[in-house]
N, C-alpha and C positions, 0 to 999 in steps of 0.2 A: 586539489583537482583529481577527479577520478580518471585514471588512464585506461580502465577496462572499456572495451568496446560496448556501445549502447546495446547492440544486439545480444551480446553475451550477458550483460547485466540484466536485461529484460528477460531473457531466457532462463537464467538462474532464478530470478524472482518468481517467474511463472511456475516453474517446477516446485519451488518451495511452497508457494501459495496453494497449488493443487494438492500437494501432499498434506499440507496443513489442513486443507478442507476435507481430507479423507477421500479424495476422488482418484480413480484410475484414469489413465489417458482416455480410454474408451468412454467412461462416464462423463468426463469433462467435455469431450467432443460432442457427445449427445446433448449435453446441457446447453451448448451454444449453437446447436443445429448444424454441426459439421457431419458430413457423410461418413467419415472415418477419422481415426486418430493420427494418421501419418503427418498431417500438417502440424499437429501439436508437437510431434517429435522434432520437426524442423524449427518451430518456435523455441522450444526449450533448449535446443542445442545451439541456438544463435545463428543457425544457417539462414533463416528467413525472419524478417521483421513483420509482425502482424499489423494490419491496418488498425488505426485507432479505434474504429467501431468494434472490431473483433477483440482488441485488447481490453476495451471497456467491458464487453460482454464476459470475457474470461475473468476479469477482476471481480465482477459481480457474482459469477458462479463460484468463485473461490472465497467469497465473503471478505474482499478487501476493496481497495479503490484504485482507480487508474493512476492517481497521483502517487500513491504508495509504490506501485509497480515501477513508476518512472523516477522515483527519488534518486537524487545524486549520490546520497550516502546511505549505506545499509542500516546504520543505527537510527535513521529517521523513519524507516518504513512503518514500523508499528505505531509510532507517534503520529505520523501523517494520517494513517488510516483511522486511528482513534479520534483525532480532531475532526476529520471529515464526517465521521458518523455521529458526532455528539450534537446536542441541541444548540440553538442559536444563543441562548442565555450563557451557556458555558463558553462558547466561542467568543462572545462579547467580553466575558471576564478575562479570558486568556489574552485577548487583544489589549485590554486595559493594562494588564500586568506587564506585557511585553513592551508597551509604549510608554509606561511610566518610567521616570528617572530611577536609577538604581539606588536603593537605600537598604543597607543591611538590617536595619530595624523594621523596615516595612514588611518583611517577609521572614519572620522568625522560623527557625528549624522545627519548632513544635506548633506550627499553625493549627488552630482549632477548626478552621473552615477550609479544608483542602478542596481543590478543584478535582472533580472526578470525571474522567473521560469514559465515554462508552455508554 
């Protein structure tokens, strides 16, 4: 269980996503229609929680997804964003793999038909 406050986790992820997208705070604010960047300072510090509609807009501006920003665990952020951006056929293949009973021979280490995300 993650003991970090949700506001802090979301703020930290927003900052990382903004930097990853190569945007300054001013550029990010302009991208989502904010009059100035001061509200982004409060979001990224965890002082204020953005409404979902703004959080979704920021995720889009940062080329990630709302689900990735809200993920419970940091190691899932990239995976969640990649799965959400991939096509329906790949999602169906992933779902089939995850729902299938485990068999060490069903998925050899040197699989010739890897699933590609993104």
